[in-house]
Backbone bond lengths (Angstrom), bond angles and torsions (degrees), N, CA, C in turn:
res aa  C-N    CA-C-N  psi(-1)  N-CA   C-N-CA  omega(-1)  CA-C   N-CA-C  phi
1 M - - - 1.460 - - 1.519 110.89 -
2 R 1.293 115.30 155.90 1.462 122.63 174.71 1.537 107.27 -86.63
3 V 1.337 115.36 123.10 1.464 120.34 -173.09 1.526 110.44 -122.80
4 V 1.332 115.90 131.08 1.462 121.58 164.15 1.526 106.36 -97.19
5 F 1.311 116.22 123.43 1.468 121.72 -177.64 1.530 109.08 -106.42
6 M 1.333 116.03 129.72 1.469 121.39 178.92 1.546 108.49 -121.06
7 G 1.303 116.10 119.32 1.462 120.86 179.13 1.513 110.23 -169.05
8 T 1.323 116.51 163.58 1.472 119.45 -175.61 1.519 113.87 -132.78
9 P 1.357 120.49 -57.45 1.469 120.57 -171.01 1.521 113.76 -83.80
10 E 1.326 114.02 -178.50 1.460 120.70 179.82 1.531 112.48 -58.18
11 F 1.340 116.98 -31.58 1.456 121.32 179.71 1.524 112.30 -56.09
12 A 1.327 117.58 -32.47 1.458 122.01 -175.46 1.522 113.51 -83.45
13 V 1.320 118.41 -15.69 1.456 121.77 -173.36 1.536 112.98 -61.08
14 P 1.352 119.78 -48.83 1.474 118.55 -179.89 1.540 112.67 -59.69
15 S 1.319 117.82 -32.66 1.462 120.86 178.89 1.530 111.08 -66.58
16 L 1.318 116.75 -43.41 1.462 120.43 178.67 1.530 109.82 -63.61
17 Q 1.317 117.21 -44.51 1.469 120.84 179.64 1.537 110.64 -62.19
18 A 1.337 116.50 -40.35 1.458 120.77 -177.50 1.523 111.33 -66.62
19 I 1.328 116.86 -38.73 1.470 120.06 179.11 1.517 110.80 -62.78
20 V 1.325 116.16 -45.12 1.457 120.01 179.73 1.534 110.38 -63.86
21 K 1.327 115.98 -43.57 1.471 120.06 -178.25 1.518 111.66 -65.18
22 S 1.323 116.86 -30.51 1.473 120.06 -177.74 1.529 112.81 -77.80
23 G 1.333 117.16 -5.09 1.454 119.54 173.98 1.500 115.87 102.33
24 H 1.326 118.32 -3.85 1.472 119.68 176.44 1.513 110.11 -73.14
25 E 1.318 115.60 153.72 1.469 120.29 -179.48 1.520 109.44 -95.73
26 V 1.318 116.04 109.20 1.470 120.63 176.89 1.533 107.08 -82.85
27 V 1.320 115.17 104.74 1.471 120.30 -174.16 1.520 112.69 -86.70
28 L 1.335 117.07 -16.14 1.457 120.53 179.58 1.522 109.20 -164.00
29 V 1.331 116.11 138.43 1.467 122.23 173.32 1.528 107.49 -113.50
30 V 1.327 115.39 120.68 1.469 121.15 179.42 1.528 107.32 -106.89
31 T 1.320 115.81 125.72 1.451 120.18 -179.62 1.527 108.70 -144.06
32 Q 1.324 116.80 167.59 1.449 120.16 -176.24 1.532 110.81 -74.43
33 P 1.331 117.10 158.81 1.468 120.06 -179.18 1.521 113.23 -62.68
34 D 1.316 115.95 156.32 1.466 121.17 173.85 1.543 108.15 -58.35
35 K 1.348 114.93 146.10 1.454 119.41 -178.27 1.523 110.92 -127.41
36 P 1.346 117.23 149.52 1.462 119.83 176.62 1.516 111.08 -62.66
37 A 1.336 116.43 140.16 1.471 121.01 -179.91 1.516 109.92 -148.66
38 G 1.318 115.69 155.27 1.454 120.82 176.88 1.521 112.85 77.87
39 R 1.306 115.33 178.45 1.466 120.20 -177.98 1.511 112.89 -64.39
40 G 1.332 116.20 -34.78 1.449 119.97 -179.92 1.512 113.79 -82.14
41 L 1.343 116.78 -5.20 1.463 122.77 -179.20 1.536 112.55 53.09
42 K 1.335 114.51 36.87 1.463 118.04 175.58 1.520 109.47 -74.61
43 L 1.330 115.70 147.92 1.464 120.01 -179.01 1.530 109.08 -66.25
44 K 1.323 115.01 130.19 1.452 121.65 -179.35 1.524 109.12 -118.57
45 P 1.345 118.18 125.65 1.462 119.65 179.72 1.514 110.81 -73.17
46 P 1.329 117.83 148.62 1.464 120.42 175.74 1.519 110.47 -67.81
47 P 1.340 118.25 153.08 1.470 121.19 -177.64 1.516 114.18 -54.31
48 V 1.337 118.42 -36.57 1.465 120.10 -179.44 1.518 111.15 -64.96
49 K 1.325 116.80 -37.45 1.469 119.81 178.06 1.526 110.86 -63.65
50 V 1.329 115.35 -42.36 1.464 120.07 -177.63 1.528 110.18 -60.20
51 I 1.328 116.63 -48.93 1.464 119.65 -176.11 1.535 110.57 -71.66
52 A 1.341 117.10 -34.44 1.475 120.36 178.73 1.526 110.67 -63.41
53 Q 1.313 116.07 -42.45 1.479 119.33 179.08 1.541 110.89 -67.30
54 Q 1.324 116.76 -36.02 1.460 119.01 177.41 1.524 110.95 -63.59
55 M 1.336 117.15 -31.67 1.454 121.45 -179.82 1.541 112.34 -90.15
56 G 1.329 116.80 1.20 1.461 119.95 177.43 1.509 113.72 74.84
57 L 1.322 117.97 26.80 1.458 121.71 -178.85 1.526 111.02 -93.15
58 P 1.325 118.57 145.77 1.475 120.40 177.94 1.520 110.53 -69.37
59 V 1.329 116.23 137.25 1.455 122.15 -175.87 1.527 110.08 -120.34
60 F 1.325 115.41 137.32 1.470 122.42 178.67 1.514 107.76 -128.73
61 Q 1.348 116.86 126.34 1.467 122.21 -176.79 1.525 111.16 -125.13
62 P 1.311 117.49 74.64 1.461 118.72 -177.35 1.524 112.68 -73.17
63 E 1.341 115.70 140.66 1.457 119.59 172.44 1.524 109.76 -67.31
64 K 1.339 116.39 -37.66 1.454 122.46 175.39 1.503 108.65 -126.84
65 L 1.330 115.65 131.30 1.463 121.01 -175.61 1.526 112.27 -88.18
66 N 1.328 116.39 -48.14 1.452 120.09 -170.99 1.521 112.91 -88.91
67 V 1.325 115.83 51.18 1.460 122.11 175.95 1.532 106.89 -124.89
68 P 1.336 118.55 154.15 1.463 120.74 -174.00 1.529 113.85 -53.49
69 E 1.309 117.83 -39.38 1.462 119.81 -176.76 1.540 111.24 -64.31
70 S 1.318 116.72 -43.62 1.467 120.09 -179.74 1.525 110.48 -69.58
71 L 1.321 116.95 -43.51 1.460 120.71 -179.49 1.516 110.90 -61.60
72 Q 1.329 116.87 -33.26 1.462 120.11 179.89 1.520 110.82 -68.09
73 V 1.323 116.85 -37.11 1.478 119.81 177.52 1.524 109.74 -61.62
74 I 1.309 117.07 -43.08 1.464 121.24 179.71 1.535 110.20 -66.38
75 A 1.315 116.09 -45.20 1.468 119.85 179.93 1.526 112.09 -62.61
76 N 1.343 116.88 -36.65 1.465 121.07 179.75 1.528 112.29 -65.07
77 A 1.335 117.13 -21.49 1.458 120.49 178.25 1.511 111.82 -75.65
78 K 1.350 116.47 -12.27 1.464 122.94 177.44 1.538 113.02 51.94
79 P 1.344 116.96 56.83 1.470 119.12 179.82 1.529 112.09 -76.53
80 D 1.328 115.91 146.46 1.464 120.39 168.49 1.539 109.82 -78.49
81 V 1.303 114.87 -34.34 1.462 120.36 -177.87 1.526 108.65 -146.78
82 L 1.321 115.26 149.82 1.469 121.23 177.32 1.529 107.24 -116.52
83 V 1.314 115.69 129.85 1.485 122.38 -178.01 1.509 110.42 -113.29
84 V 1.327 116.59 129.24 1.459 122.02 179.76 1.531 109.17 -117.91
85 V 1.343 115.97 122.39 1.464 121.72 176.65 1.529 107.07 -131.93
86 A 1.316 117.33 98.27 1.461 121.84 176.23 1.521 112.19 55.11
87 Y 1.315 116.45 48.71 1.465 119.93 177.70 1.501 111.92 -71.55
88 G 1.330 116.74 -40.16 1.463 119.97 174.69 1.516 114.67 101.53
89 R 1.331 117.06 4.37 1.469 119.52 176.45 1.528 108.40 -139.03
90 I 1.334 115.12 154.58 1.458 120.88 -179.54 1.520 110.67 -83.56
91 L 1.318 116.73 136.10 1.468 122.07 177.24 1.535 109.16 -94.11
92 K 1.320 116.54 127.22 1.453 120.34 178.22 1.530 110.24 -85.46
93 E 1.325 115.57 171.26 1.450 120.68 -171.80 1.527 112.38 -59.57
94 E 1.335 117.67 -33.02 1.462 119.87 -179.91 1.513 111.60 -61.93
95 C 1.337 116.19 -34.85 1.461 120.55 177.76 1.518 110.51 -76.41
96 L 1.327 116.27 -42.03 1.457 120.80 -178.51 1.537 112.09 -61.81
97 A 1.332 115.91 -24.21 1.473 119.96 -175.79 1.534 112.69 -84.92
98 I 1.308 118.32 -5.23 1.479 119.67 -173.24 1.542 112.49 -70.72
99 P 1.331 120.76 -54.05 1.485 119.88 -174.49 1.543 111.02 -80.40
100 P 1.324 118.32 132.41 1.468 121.09 -177.22 1.529 114.14 -64.91
101 K 1.345 117.77 -27.92 1.468 120.50 179.96 1.522 113.14 -95.23
102 G 1.325 116.06 4.42 1.459 119.97 173.16 1.521 115.02 100.96
103 C 1.322 113.25 175.03 1.471 121.66 177.01 1.510 108.98 -111.57
104 I 1.312 117.00 131.31 1.454 123.90 -174.49 1.531 108.88 -113.27
105 N 1.325 115.60 132.65 1.469 120.43 176.72 1.523 109.16 -115.43
106 V 1.324 115.50 139.76 1.453 122.61 173.37 1.509 108.15 -107.21
107 H 1.341 116.55 119.73 1.472 120.80 -173.48 1.531 110.34 -123.53
108 P 1.347 117.83 130.05 1.471 120.37 -176.06 1.528 114.19 -83.51
109 S 1.337 116.46 59.46 1.456 122.74 168.94 1.520 107.55 -160.45
110 L 1.319 116.14 171.19 1.451 121.37 175.69 1.520 107.91 -93.36
111 L 1.319 115.78 87.07 1.468 120.49 -177.91 1.517 110.26 -58.19
112 P 1.358 116.21 146.47 1.449 127.89 12.48 1.544 116.48 -85.85
113 K 1.334 117.07 11.20 1.454 119.72 177.86 1.529 110.35 -76.32
114 Y 1.316 116.38 136.16 1.461 124.36 176.13 1.520 113.56 61.37
115 R 1.319 116.95 51.74 1.462 118.97 166.39 1.514 108.21 -66.63
116 G 1.329 116.54 150.82 1.454 119.66 177.79 1.514 113.33 114.00
117 P 1.343 116.68 -174.12 1.462 121.16 -168.47 1.518 117.98 -84.33
118 S 1.352 118.79 -10.24 1.457 119.95 -173.79 1.524 113.02 -130.29
119 P 1.333 118.70 50.49 1.473 119.90 -177.10 1.509 113.79 -67.56
120 I 1.309 118.54 -33.97 1.471 120.48 -177.29 1.528 109.74 -68.21
121 Q 1.329 116.58 -46.17 1.453 120.05 -179.85 1.536 112.02 -63.10
122 H 1.337 116.15 -40.21 1.460 118.86 -178.11 1.534 111.27 -69.95
123 A 1.315 117.81 -34.86 1.468 120.03 178.98 1.530 110.07 -62.57
124 I 1.332 117.49 -41.38 1.453 120.24 178.86 1.517 110.97 -72.95
125 L 1.312 117.27 -42.62 1.469 121.83 -179.07 1.522 111.45 -58.86
126 N 1.333 115.64 -36.42 1.462 120.39 -178.15 1.530 113.25 -86.55
127 G 1.342 116.34 1.97 1.433 120.04 176.22 1.523 114.91 74.02
128 D 1.354 117.28 22.79 1.456 120.29 -179.81 1.532 111.68 -63.99
129 E 1.299 116.22 148.14 1.457 121.59 178.21 1.522 111.93 -99.69
130 V 1.327 117.13 -14.26 1.460 122.37 -178.92 1.524 109.38 -140.78
131 T 1.321 116.29 139.09 1.464 122.25 169.76 1.523 106.54 -135.37
132 G 1.314 118.15 -149.74 1.458 118.84 179.39 1.508 112.77 169.24
133 V 1.320 115.31 -166.61 1.461 123.21 -179.41 1.520 109.07 -129.55
134 T 1.304 115.48 140.15 1.466 121.85 176.30 1.508 110.01 -124.83
135 T 1.339 117.16 135.74 1.457 120.79 165.97 1.532 107.42 -107.36
136 M 1.333 115.44 143.19 1.462 118.08 -175.87 1.521 110.14 -152.01
137 F 1.327 113.81 158.15 1.462 120.81 169.22 1.518 108.46 -76.78
138 M 1.314 118.00 128.63 1.443 121.45 -177.07 1.528 111.56 -78.38
139 D 1.346 115.00 146.01 1.453 120.58 168.45 1.522 106.74 -131.18
140 A 1.341 116.75 -168.11 1.454 119.59 -172.94 1.525 112.91 -74.94
141 G 1.336 118.75 -11.62 1.466 120.91 179.63 1.510 112.52 -84.69
142 M 1.323 116.20 176.47 1.467 120.95 178.87 1.527 109.64 -91.37
143 D 1.319 115.35 102.46 1.472 122.15 177.37 1.550 111.40 61.10
144 T 1.317 116.23 38.03 1.456 121.05 -176.70 1.523 114.60 -109.57
145 G 1.348 117.15 0.11 1.456 121.04 -174.53 1.528 114.25 -71.78
146 D 1.330 114.51 170.98 1.473 120.37 179.68 1.519 111.44 -66.47
147 I 1.332 115.14 137.20 1.469 121.52 -177.99 1.540 109.76 -78.08
148 I 1.329 115.44 139.60 1.462 121.29 173.63 1.530 109.67 -101.27
149 L 1.330 116.51 -61.70 1.457 121.53 -179.69 1.531 109.76 -136.20
150 Q 1.347 115.88 153.71 1.459 121.17 171.97 1.513 109.67 -139.75
151 Q 1.349 114.93 150.18 1.461 119.83 175.74 1.521 108.85 -141.54
152 E 1.314 116.65 128.28 1.459 121.16 177.72 1.523 111.91 -75.15
153 V 1.322 115.66 149.68 1.468 121.93 176.00 1.528 107.42 -138.65
154 P 1.349 117.83 122.80 1.470 119.44 179.68 1.522 110.36 -69.90
155 I 1.335 115.48 147.65 1.459 121.39 175.99 1.526 107.94 -102.01
156 D 1.307 116.74 116.36 1.457 121.67 177.52 1.523 110.01 -70.87
157 P 1.329 118.94 143.15 1.462 119.91 179.27 1.521 114.60 -57.96
158 E 1.331 116.16 -21.62 1.472 119.84 179.37 1.525 112.03 -94.89
159 D 1.307 118.63 -2.83 1.468 120.82 -179.05 1.514 111.62 -62.74
160 T 1.313 114.46 138.73 1.464 121.89 167.71 1.522 108.49 -106.64
161 A 1.325 116.68 174.43 1.461 118.32 176.28 1.528 110.35 -58.73
162 G 1.323 116.82 -32.97 1.465 119.87 179.74 1.507 113.07 -69.71
163 T 1.314 117.98 -48.27 1.471 120.02 -177.90 1.535 111.14 -69.98
164 L 1.329 116.68 -37.86 1.467 118.71 178.84 1.513 111.40 -68.06
165 S 1.340 117.28 -36.38 1.445 120.70 176.82 1.526 111.80 -61.16
166 E 1.338 116.47 -39.25 1.471 120.54 178.20 1.517 110.55 -63.45
167 K 1.338 117.18 -43.61 1.466 120.33 178.96 1.534 111.40 -62.69
168 L 1.319 115.27 -46.63 1.467 120.07 -177.53 1.528 111.47 -66.27
169 A 1.333 116.29 -33.55 1.470 119.10 179.94 1.531 111.23 -63.66
170 M 1.323 117.34 -37.57 1.466 119.89 179.20 1.526 110.75 -71.86
171 V 1.335 116.88 -41.01 1.464 119.64 176.24 1.515 110.25 -62.89
172 A 1.320 116.58 -41.01 1.474 122.01 -179.66 1.517 110.82 -59.61
173 A 1.320 117.02 -41.37 1.465 120.39 -178.54 1.525 111.09 -61.90
174 D 1.334 116.62 -46.55 1.459 120.20 -179.84 1.531 111.36 -66.54
175 L 1.329 116.29 -40.84 1.461 119.84 -178.88 1.519 110.80 -67.03
176 L 1.317 116.93 -34.20 1.474 120.76 178.21 1.518 111.09 -66.41
177 V 1.308 117.69 -43.70 1.472 121.02 178.72 1.518 109.71 -60.30
178 E 1.320 117.32 -43.62 1.466 120.97 177.71 1.515 111.34 -63.24
179 T 1.326 115.86 -39.72 1.460 120.96 178.17 1.518 112.15 -62.51
180 L 1.320 116.73 -45.25 1.467 120.39 179.67 1.519 111.37 -63.89
181 K 1.317 116.65 -35.63 1.460 119.59 177.58 1.537 110.13 -63.27
182 L 1.309 117.32 -43.63 1.467 121.21 178.66 1.519 111.33 -63.53
183 I 1.324 116.69 -39.74 1.466 120.28 179.38 1.515 110.54 -66.21
184 E 1.332 115.79 -44.15 1.473 119.83 179.96 1.533 111.10 -60.72
185 E 1.318 116.32 -36.29 1.463 120.90 -178.91 1.533 113.30 -87.25
186 G 1.327 116.82 -0.23 1.449 120.84 -179.94 1.521 113.48 71.05
187 R 1.340 117.50 24.81 1.455 121.18 -176.97 1.533 113.49 -115.18
188 A 1.333 117.18 12.39 1.467 118.99 -176.68 1.519 110.45 -71.14
189 P 1.336 118.16 126.25 1.476 120.06 176.79 1.516 111.13 -72.17
190 R 1.319 115.29 159.68 1.463 121.68 173.93 1.531 105.63 -129.18
191 I 1.326 116.01 102.57 1.450 121.70 -176.65 1.534 108.28 -107.37
192 P 1.319 118.70 109.05 1.471 120.69 -179.66 1.534 111.26 -59.71
193 Q 1.310 115.66 141.22 1.460 119.96 176.53 1.537 109.76 -76.82
194 D 1.336 115.41 148.32 1.465 120.96 172.00 1.512 107.22 -85.33
195 H 1.333 116.14 96.32 1.470 119.95 -173.93 1.537 112.00 -65.16
196 S 1.320 117.68 -20.45 1.473 120.15 179.25 1.536 111.26 -69.36
197 K 1.341 117.38 -17.63 1.456 121.45 -179.30 1.533 112.68 -102.60
198 A 1.316 115.59 7.98 1.464 119.66 -176.29 1.526 111.90 -68.79
199 T 1.336 115.65 138.58 1.449 122.18 169.13 1.527 107.93 -126.39
200 Y 1.319 117.31 162.50 1.448 120.88 -171.71 1.531 110.88 -124.04
201 A 1.304 114.34 148.03 1.478 121.77 -178.59 1.532 108.64 -128.49
202 P 1.332 116.74 78.06 1.470 119.05 179.11 1.520 111.36 -71.10
203 F 1.334 116.23 170.17 1.449 119.77 174.19 1.538 108.92 -56.71
204 L 1.321 116.41 138.75 1.467 120.11 175.71 1.533 108.76 -73.54
205 P 1.339 117.63 131.38 1.469 119.34 -178.91 1.523 110.88 -67.12
206 P 1.328 117.54 146.66 1.480 120.91 -177.24 1.523 113.44 -54.90
207 E 1.331 117.41 -35.38 1.453 119.79 -174.94 1.525 112.81 -68.15
208 I 1.315 117.59 -16.51 1.462 120.13 -179.29 1.528 111.62 -67.17
209 A 1.326 116.78 -20.36 1.470 121.19 -178.07 1.540 112.45 -70.34
210 H 1.336 117.26 -20.01 1.467 120.81 179.46 1.514 108.25 -81.73
211 L 1.329 116.57 110.21 1.465 121.58 -174.40 1.537 111.40 -63.65
212 K 1.320 115.58 133.46 1.463 122.25 177.02 1.519 106.24 -111.71
213 F 1.318 116.99 106.62 1.461 121.57 -169.23 1.530 113.23 -75.63
214 D 1.341 117.54 -5.00 1.457 117.58 174.10 1.534 111.66 -79.33
215 Q 1.339 116.21 -4.17 1.458 120.68 174.26 1.530 109.93 -83.88
216 P 1.353 118.53 162.46 1.462 120.50 179.04 1.529 112.76 -62.16
217 A 1.318 115.89 147.39 1.470 119.68 -179.92 1.525 111.80 -60.35
218 K 1.327 116.79 -35.87 1.472 119.84 179.79 1.523 111.48 -61.75
219 H 1.339 116.19 -42.64 1.463 120.07 177.36 1.525 110.87 -64.10
220 L 1.339 116.54 -42.39 1.466 120.15 -179.68 1.522 110.86 -62.58
221 R 1.309 117.00 -40.57 1.466 119.77 178.74 1.522 110.76 -63.62
222 N 1.321 117.09 -43.19 1.472 119.85 178.98 1.529 110.74 -64.60
223 L 1.339 116.85 -37.14 1.443 120.68 178.89 1.542 110.01 -65.22
224 I 1.317 116.58 -41.83 1.471 120.65 177.70 1.524 110.50 -59.75
225 R 1.331 116.77 -43.73 1.451 121.81 178.83 1.539 111.15 -64.46
226 A 1.336 115.41 -41.26 1.477 119.66 -176.75 1.529 112.29 -68.79
227 L 1.332 117.39 -26.10 1.472 121.06 -177.83 1.525 112.69 -100.57
228 N 1.308 117.36 11.08 1.469 123.09 177.02 1.524 107.52 -104.37
229 P 1.350 120.29 117.09 1.454 127.78 18.04 1.533 115.59 -99.46
230 D 1.309 119.49 -3.49 1.456 119.72 -173.59 1.519 110.80 -139.56
231 P 1.321 119.71 126.53 1.478 127.01 3.52 1.510 114.05 -93.64
232 G 1.339 117.04 -4.81 1.469 121.21 -176.94 1.528 110.68 95.65
233 A 1.332 117.03 128.76 1.463 121.35 174.97 1.518 109.55 -78.52
234 F 1.329 116.25 148.66 1.467 118.37 -175.45 1.528 112.15 -147.32
235 A 1.316 114.37 162.71 1.450 122.61 168.78 1.528 106.56 -143.85
236 F 1.323 117.12 174.79 1.465 120.50 178.62 1.534 110.02 -108.63
237 F 1.321 114.42 139.40 1.467 120.71 178.04 1.517 108.36 -138.49
238 R 1.314 115.99 121.72 1.470 121.60 -175.99 1.532 111.15 54.59
239 G 1.310 115.64 35.64 1.465 121.60 175.92 1.508 115.13 82.83
240 K 1.330 117.04 -0.82 1.470 119.97 -179.83 1.527 110.50 -111.93
241 R 1.320 114.38 145.29 1.467 119.37 178.36 1.535 109.52 -73.98
242 V 1.323 115.55 130.97 1.466 121.60 177.81 1.520 107.87 -123.02
243 K 1.323 115.83 123.62 1.462 120.17 178.14 1.530 110.45 -89.37
244 F 1.295 113.96 136.88 1.459 122.32 177.99 1.525 107.97 -101.64
245 W 1.329 117.08 110.43 1.467 120.92 -176.87 1.523 112.28 -94.89
246 R 1.309 116.90 -32.37 1.470 120.66 177.77 1.519 108.59 -148.62
247 A 1.344 114.97 148.92 1.459 119.39 179.90 1.512 109.46 -158.42
248 E 1.332 115.34 161.12 1.455 121.94 175.40 1.515 108.88 -124.47
249 V 1.332 115.65 167.14 1.465 121.77 179.41 1.525 108.03 -109.78
250 V 1.312 115.76 134.99 1.450 122.52 176.59 1.524 108.38 -120.52
251 D 1.325 116.47 130.55 1.463 119.91 179.60 1.521 110.84 -65.09
252 G 1.303 115.24 148.01 1.451 120.85 178.24 1.519 110.29 160.26
253 Q 1.309 117.34 161.98 1.460 122.82 177.41 1.522 108.93 -120.62
254 P 1.332 117.63 81.70 1.451 119.38 -176.38 1.539 112.21 -66.30
255 T 1.298 116.17 142.06 1.480 121.01 175.79 1.522 110.38 -99.65
256 E 1.321 117.46 -12.12 1.443 121.07 -179.58 1.550 111.00 -73.05
257 Q 1.313 115.03 162.62 1.463 120.36 177.96 1.520 110.23 -62.73
258 P 1.332 118.64 137.57 1.463 120.27 179.96 1.536 112.07 -54.02
259 G 1.324 114.50 137.67 1.461 120.84 -176.51 1.512 113.61 96.60
260 T 1.334 117.28 -9.68 1.455 121.80 -176.85 1.538 110.77 -80.31
261 I 1.309 116.33 137.17 1.466 120.81 172.52 1.526 107.65 -73.55
262 V 1.330 116.83 118.17 1.463 120.65 -175.20 1.528 112.26 -103.47
263 A 1.334 116.81 -19.24 1.467 120.43 178.11 1.504 108.94 -162.13
264 L 1.324 115.55 150.25 1.467 119.71 174.30 1.522 109.70 -162.25
265 D 1.329 114.26 154.84 1.462 122.23 167.11 1.512 106.03 -142.15
266 K 1.327 118.56 -164.44 1.468 118.72 -173.66 1.512 113.77 -70.23
267 N 1.347 117.49 -14.88 1.470 120.54 -178.46 1.518 114.42 -121.97
268 R 1.332 118.05 -0.22 1.452 119.37 -170.77 1.531 111.80 -144.70
269 L 1.328 114.89 143.12 1.460 122.37 179.96 1.524 107.63 -137.53
270 L 1.330 118.08 123.46 1.460 122.37 -179.08 1.516 109.74 -114.89
271 I 1.333 115.41 129.71 1.462 121.85 -176.53 1.531 109.55 -118.38
272 A 1.320 117.11 132.03 1.467 121.95 179.01 1.533 109.58 -68.56
273 T 1.323 115.46 140.24 1.462 121.08 174.89 1.535 108.45 -131.83
274 G 1.326 115.03 -175.99 1.459 118.91 178.53 1.500 112.88 -66.67
275 E 1.329 116.80 -22.93 1.465 122.27 177.49 1.509 109.37 -155.86
276 G 1.311 117.84 111.11 1.448 121.14 -178.06 1.514 111.89 85.86
277 L 1.350 115.01 -177.05 1.458 122.23 -178.36 1.529 110.55 -117.97
278 L 1.313 116.57 139.82 1.459 121.77 176.49 1.519 109.24 -99.53
279 M 1.334 115.44 128.04 1.462 120.76 179.49 1.530 109.06 -116.68
280 P 1.334 118.10 93.88 1.464 119.43 178.69 1.518 111.60 -65.50
281 T 1.334 116.17 144.32 1.466 120.37 179.64 1.536 112.51 -119.31
282 E 1.343 115.71 -10.63 1.463 119.64 176.09 1.515 108.67 -149.27
283 L 1.340 115.78 121.57 1.462 121.18 -176.05 1.518 111.29 -130.38
284 Q 1.344 115.76 158.68 1.457 120.41 179.94 1.512 109.83 -145.30
285 T 1.326 116.84 109.54 1.457 121.18 174.66 1.515 109.05 -76.19
286 E 1.336 115.88 142.44 1.474 119.46 -176.71 1.519 111.41 -54.40
287 G 1.334 115.31 137.08 1.453 121.36 179.73 1.512 113.54 84.75
288 K 1.338 116.85 -2.25 1.463 120.04 -179.43 1.532 109.54 -126.26
289 K 1.317 115.72 171.60 1.457 119.41 -178.63 1.512 111.08 -84.39
290 S 1.320 115.15 161.16 1.456 121.23 177.72 1.527 109.54 -68.04
291 L 1.356 117.08 139.28 1.466 121.70 -175.22 1.527 110.74 -134.78
292 P 1.348 116.42 148.09 1.463 118.66 165.66 1.519 108.16 -59.68
293 V 1.331 117.32 149.96 1.453 119.95 -173.39 1.532 112.34 -58.22
294 S 1.344 117.57 -31.50 1.466 119.68 179.99 1.538 110.70 -62.04
295 E 1.341 116.41 -39.65 1.456 120.69 179.60 1.537 110.51 -73.36
296 W 1.333 115.33 -38.66 1.471 119.65 178.48 1.521 110.32 -62.01
297 L 1.312 116.50 -43.05 1.467 120.67 179.17 1.513 111.17 -62.02
298 K 1.333 115.83 -41.11 1.469 120.57 -179.05 1.522 111.10 -62.01
299 G 1.332 116.49 -40.66 1.453 120.36 -177.58 1.528 114.23 -80.89
300 T 1.332 116.52 -31.56 1.459 120.97 -174.25 1.531 112.69 -94.04
301 Q 1.331 116.09 -35.55 1.456 122.90 -179.72 1.548 112.43 53.72
302 P 1.310 117.21 57.52 1.472 119.43 176.55 1.512 111.41 -70.01
303 Q 1.326 115.03 166.18 1.456 120.26 -179.29 1.530 110.09 -122.89
304 V 1.327 115.58 149.52 1.460 119.78 172.80 1.530 108.88 -57.07
305 G 1.307 116.48 134.65 1.466 120.68 -179.00 1.509 113.46 101.05
306 E 1.339 118.54 -20.86 1.450 120.57 174.12 1.537 109.27 -71.34
307 R 1.345 115.91 158.82 1.460 119.38 -173.78 1.520 112.02 -125.04
308 F 1.344 112.95 144.09 1.469 121.41 163.55 1.527 107.17 -90.14
309 S 1.303 117.38 136.36 1.459 119.94 -177.85 1.522 111.29 -128.60
């Protein structure tokens, strides 16, 4: 089949590679424009653009998608099907109507759970043990279309948003190839979602990254996992921002004020929380590199009774 592929971040790269490998003709890759990055604010291409150019595929980066000029470029590619994997913008009905076999979305959750832009982070934040990938026919709503295929993926207790995203990206690629095969053969199911069971996963607000130690240690640990690698959960210590990249929970009923260091040795640091103790295992003081807690302790030399705020 002739495929227009729409995607932007690293998560979408395995899906694009899998489509090409499976023998479908990718007639156009649509991705978001290059964006300034780094201290020099040099324009950086999105990962999908980089891999598409390496494979010799035509790339289109419209500033605005749902305008006649952009839609005409897509229509001129004459796709049989349009595939969306983390493109980052909403497709309006005019775009959805272009391919005769429909528009397919790959979503990293078991819909109707976690509709929206941040399903991976919310699954970890909520302490879920299982998530998955859904392929669906797109409609005008946000992740509301009929389901084609789903596959469960277990969430390891040590998974971060980064590691879970990598796992789901590989599952998504395989599920997408299977989905396209069913569409090509005219055998793709259309399973309506139960909208009464829908939950939503909006973007996490920036302020959530500032750890509030009056919350339970278990919640703080999940938050740290959900914000790794971007943007990273943090607190302040001796006036400097310290990012918490990994942490464990230790049972206990601290009487000290939340955020207080209640115990430490050369390899361990325990922080009082609203419920239980938080034991960070990887920390990064601003301006320095990320360190195992043993190295951070050696360089910082905190004292029992000092507080993270």
